[in-house]
DRENKERO-413243 format. One record per residue (C-alpha): residue in three letters; x negated, y negated, z; residue number from 1. Coordinates in steps of 0.5 Angstrom, whole numbers, plus 500, padded with zeros to 3 digits. Layout:
% DRENKERO-413243
r,east,north,up,k
Ala,X,Y,Z,NUM
...
//
This chain:
% DRENKERO-413243
r,east,north,up,k
Met,150,794,375,1
Lys,147,794,368,2
Lys,139,793,369,3
Ser,134,791,364,4
Asn,127,793,364,5
Asn,124,786,363,6
Ser,128,782,368,7
Phe,132,782,375,8
Pro,139,785,375,9
Lys,142,779,377,10
Lys,143,772,374,11
Val,139,767,378,12
Ser,139,760,380,13
Thr,134,755,380,14
Asn,133,747,381,15
Lys,131,743,376,16
Ala,124,739,376,17
Thr,120,735,371,18
Lys,116,738,366,19
Pro,109,738,368,20
Phe,106,737,361,21
Ala,104,730,358,22
Asp,110,727,353,23
Lys,105,724,348,24
Ala,102,729,343,25
Pro,095,729,341,26
Arg,093,728,333,27
Thr,092,735,330,28
Thr,088,738,324,29
Val,090,745,322,30
Met,086,749,317,31
Asn,088,755,314,32
Tyr,082,760,312,33
Asp,086,765,308,34
Ser,082,762,302,35
Pro,075,761,303,36
Arg,074,757,297,37
Lys,078,752,300,38
Ile,074,751,307,39
Asp,069,746,305,40
Lys,075,741,303,41
Arg,079,743,309,42
Leu,073,741,313,43
Asn,073,734,310,44
Phe,076,730,316,45
Lys,073,725,320,46
Asn,072,728,326,47
Pro,064,730,326,48
Asp,064,732,334,49
Arg,069,738,332,50
Leu,065,740,325,51
Ala,059,742,329,52
Asp,063,748,332,53
Ile,066,750,325,54
Glu,062,754,320,55
Ser,063,752,313,56
Arg,063,759,310,57
Pro,067,765,307,58
Lys,070,770,311,59
Pro,065,776,311,60
Met,068,783,307,61
Ser,071,788,313,62
Lys,068,795,313,63
Ser,073,797,318,64
Lys,079,802,315,65
His,083,800,321,66
Lys,090,799,319,67
Pro,095,795,324,68
Val,101,798,327,69
Val,105,793,325,70
Asp,105,785,324,71
Thr,105,782,331,72
Ser,105,775,329,73
Trp,111,771,333,74
Gly,112,767,326,75
Thr,118,769,325,76
Val,121,767,331,77
Ala,117,760,332,78
Ser,123,756,332,79
Trp,126,760,338,80
Tyr,119,760,342,81
Asp,118,753,341,82
Ser,125,752,344,83
His,124,756,349,84
Leu,118,753,352,85
Glu,119,746,350,86
Lys,127,745,352,87
Ser,127,748,359,88
Asp,124,746,365,89
Asp,125,753,368,90
Thr,121,757,364,91
Tyr,115,762,367,92
His,110,758,363,93
Ala,112,751,366,94
Lys,113,754,373,95
Val,108,759,374,96
Ile,103,760,369,97
Phe,101,753,367,98
Pro,101,750,374,99
Asn,096,756,376,100
Leu,092,755,370,101
Leu,091,748,371,102
Arg,089,749,378,103
Leu,084,755,376,104
Leu,081,751,370,105
Asp,080,744,375,106
Asp,077,738,371,107
Val,076,740,364,108
Lys,074,733,362,109
Gly,069,734,356,110
Lys,069,741,356,111
Lys,070,745,349,112
Ile,076,750,350,113
Leu,078,755,345,114
Asp,086,757,346,115
Leu,086,764,343,116
Ala,093,765,340,117
Cys,096,758,342,118
Gly,102,759,339,119
Gln,106,752,338,120
Gly,100,749,342,121
Val,104,747,348,122
Phe,098,748,353,123
Thr,093,746,348,124
Arg,096,739,348,125
Glu,096,739,356,126
Leu,089,741,356,127
His,087,735,351,128
Ser,091,730,355,129
Lys,086,732,361,130
Gly,080,730,356,131
Ala,078,737,354,132
Leu,076,738,347,133
Val,081,743,344,134
Thr,081,748,339,135
Gly,087,753,338,136
Thr,088,759,334,137
Asp,094,763,332,138
Ile,096,768,326,139
Ala,103,765,325,140
Lys,103,759,320,141
Glu,110,757,323,142
Leu,107,756,330,143
Leu,101,752,327,144
Thr,106,748,323,145
Ile,110,746,329,146
Ala,104,744,333,147
Glu,102,740,327,148
Glu,108,736,327,149
Lys,108,735,335,150
Gly,101,732,334,151
Lys,103,727,329,152
Ala,105,721,333,153
Ser,099,721,338,154
Lys,093,717,336,155
Val,089,720,341,156
Ile,081,722,338,157
Pro,078,726,338,158
Lys,084,731,335,159
Ile,086,738,337,160
Thr,083,743,331,161
Tyr,088,748,330,162
Ile,086,754,326,163
Arg,090,760,323,164
Thr,086,766,324,165
Ser,087,773,328,166
Ala,084,773,335,167
Asp,080,778,333,168
Asp,077,775,327,169
Leu,074,768,329,170
Tyr,068,768,324,171
Met,069,761,322,172
Leu,067,759,329,173
Lys,060,759,331,174
Asp,056,763,337,175
Asn,055,760,343,176
Thr,060,754,342,177
Phe,065,754,348,178
Asp,065,752,355,179
Ile,072,756,356,180
Val,076,761,352,181
Ile,083,762,355,182
Cys,089,767,352,183
Ile,096,766,355,184
Leu,100,772,355,185
Ala,097,774,348,186
Leu,092,780,349,187
Gln,098,785,351,188
Asn,101,783,344,189
Ile,094,784,340,190
Glu,092,791,337,191
Asn,085,790,337,192
Met,084,788,344,193
Gln,077,790,344,194
Lys,074,786,338,195
Thr,078,780,341,196
Val,074,780,347,197
Lys,068,781,344,198
Glu,069,775,339,199
Ala,071,771,346,200
Ser,064,773,348,201
Arg,061,771,342,202
Val,063,764,341,203
Leu,062,762,349,204
Thr,056,759,352,205
Thr,052,763,357,206
Gly,056,762,363,207
Gly,062,760,360,208
Arg,069,763,362,209
Phe,074,767,359,210
Ile,081,767,363,211
Phe,087,771,360,212
Val,094,772,363,213
Leu,098,778,362,214
Asn,105,781,364,215
His,102,785,370,216
Pro,100,792,367,217
Ser,101,795,373,218
Phe,109,793,374,219
Arg,111,791,367,220
Asn,110,797,362,221
Pro,116,796,357,222
Arg,121,802,357,223
Gln,117,805,362,224
Ser,118,801,368,225
Ala,125,798,371,226
Trp,128,795,377,227
Gly,132,800,382,228
Tyr,136,799,388,229
Asp,136,804,394,230
Glu,143,803,397,231
His,141,807,403,232
Thr,135,802,405,233
Ser,138,796,402,234
Met,131,795,398,235
Gln,130,793,391,236
Tyr,124,797,388,237
Arg,120,797,382,238
Arg,120,804,378,239
Val,114,806,374,240
Asp,114,812,370,241
Glu,108,811,366,242
Tyr,102,807,367,243
Met,095,811,365,244
Ser,097,812,358,245
Glu,096,807,353,246
Ser,102,805,349,247
His,105,801,344,248
Val,113,799,344,249
Lys,117,795,339,250
Ile,120,789,342,251
Asp,127,786,339,252
Met,126,779,339,253
Thr,133,778,337,254
Pro,137,781,342,255
Gly,145,781,341,256
Ser,144,779,333,257
Lys,146,785,328,258
Ala,143,781,322,259
Asp,136,779,320,260
Lys,133,782,326,261
Lys,126,780,328,262
Phe,121,785,332,263
Thr,114,785,335,264
Val,110,790,339,265
Ser,107,790,346,266
Phe,101,794,348,267
His,101,797,355,268
Arg,094,798,357,269
Pro,092,800,364,270
Leu,087,795,368,271
Gln,081,800,367,272
Val,082,799,360,273
Tyr,081,791,360,274
Val,075,792,365,275
Lys,071,796,361,276
Ala,073,792,355,277
Leu,070,786,359,278
Ser,064,789,361,279
Lys,062,792,354,280
Ala,063,785,351,281
Gly,058,782,356,282
Phe,063,779,362,283
Thr,063,780,369,284
Ile,069,779,373,285
Thr,069,773,378,286
His,076,772,380,287
Leu,083,775,379,288
Glu,090,773,381,289
Glu,097,776,381,290
Trp,103,771,381,291
Ile,110,772,383,292
Ser,116,769,380,293
His,119,762,382,294
Arg,126,764,382,295
Thr,131,766,387,296
Ser,138,770,387,297
Glu,145,767,387,298
Lys,148,769,394,299
Gly,151,776,394,300
Pro,150,783,398,301
Lys,143,784,394,302
Gln,140,777,394,303
Arg,136,778,400,304
Ala,133,785,397,305
Glu,132,781,390,306
Asp,128,775,393,307
Arg,124,780,397,308
Ala,122,784,391,309
Arg,120,778,387,310
Lys,115,776,393,311
Glu,112,783,393,312
Ile,112,785,386,313
Pro,108,780,382,314
Leu,110,779,375,315
Phe,103,776,372,316
Met,096,778,373,317
Cys,090,772,371,318
Leu,083,775,370,319
Glu,077,770,370,320
Ser,070,773,367,321
Lys,064,769,366,322
Lys,059,771,360,323
Val,052,773,362,324
//
């Protein structure tokens, strides 16, 4: 049976359920900071509460000679990603990640929340529907365009503010502004993770919470981990060939297609790298959870082993820290 590094070897079946997200989309404002000369004009909208969080100033000159490994934006697969999140009730986002995040966040009414690498804004809109004052940032203009379109129908005030910028460069946001910063399944796709964590710390108030979710780095290392099955013990297991070494892997975002191929990059880092980055940026870790798959296998000789493996080996890790 053919195995995949990032999925279970058997097709799984699920029961449909209603989406846990609000149907109404909030109004949005998108600001593109590519041109500093346009900042003042783009900030001229009727939303004074949100203006207080954003600095009208040009981007400072960078002194770094660091060159990115590759473009990590998901803009080239924006339509596919939007369809994946919004048109199915049975994604890991809908069944595992978002419900658990909402439980951890608890009451967000009136809280200022920054959604780093927010994509097309699916969770940003959910937070807004619960009364949070939300700002979303992403590097992909295609995803932010989708987010803006989904927000046009709503008359909810205040608006969501979307800003096109890299997660490691939030120069337009003031220090000590947000109560909570979240980053969902994105740090693993961001090359300059240390600077991203440092920026999250800078824009958070003292005591503010930084919560991020990752594909579990201990068990899901692209091309260095895979599912296996022991015929003698009838046990399914997770094989990990490499863990301590940091690495990056080119990921095919259009498998099965021979033309117009799209790629991005996933970065593997052991847990200690994330912990050290948080400590260096002035965070203290307050909570950690590991989340398993909600799915079950179809009936067959390996069903029991596969279902047991899902319950024992987590897919995701959620880590919460506070700025001290």
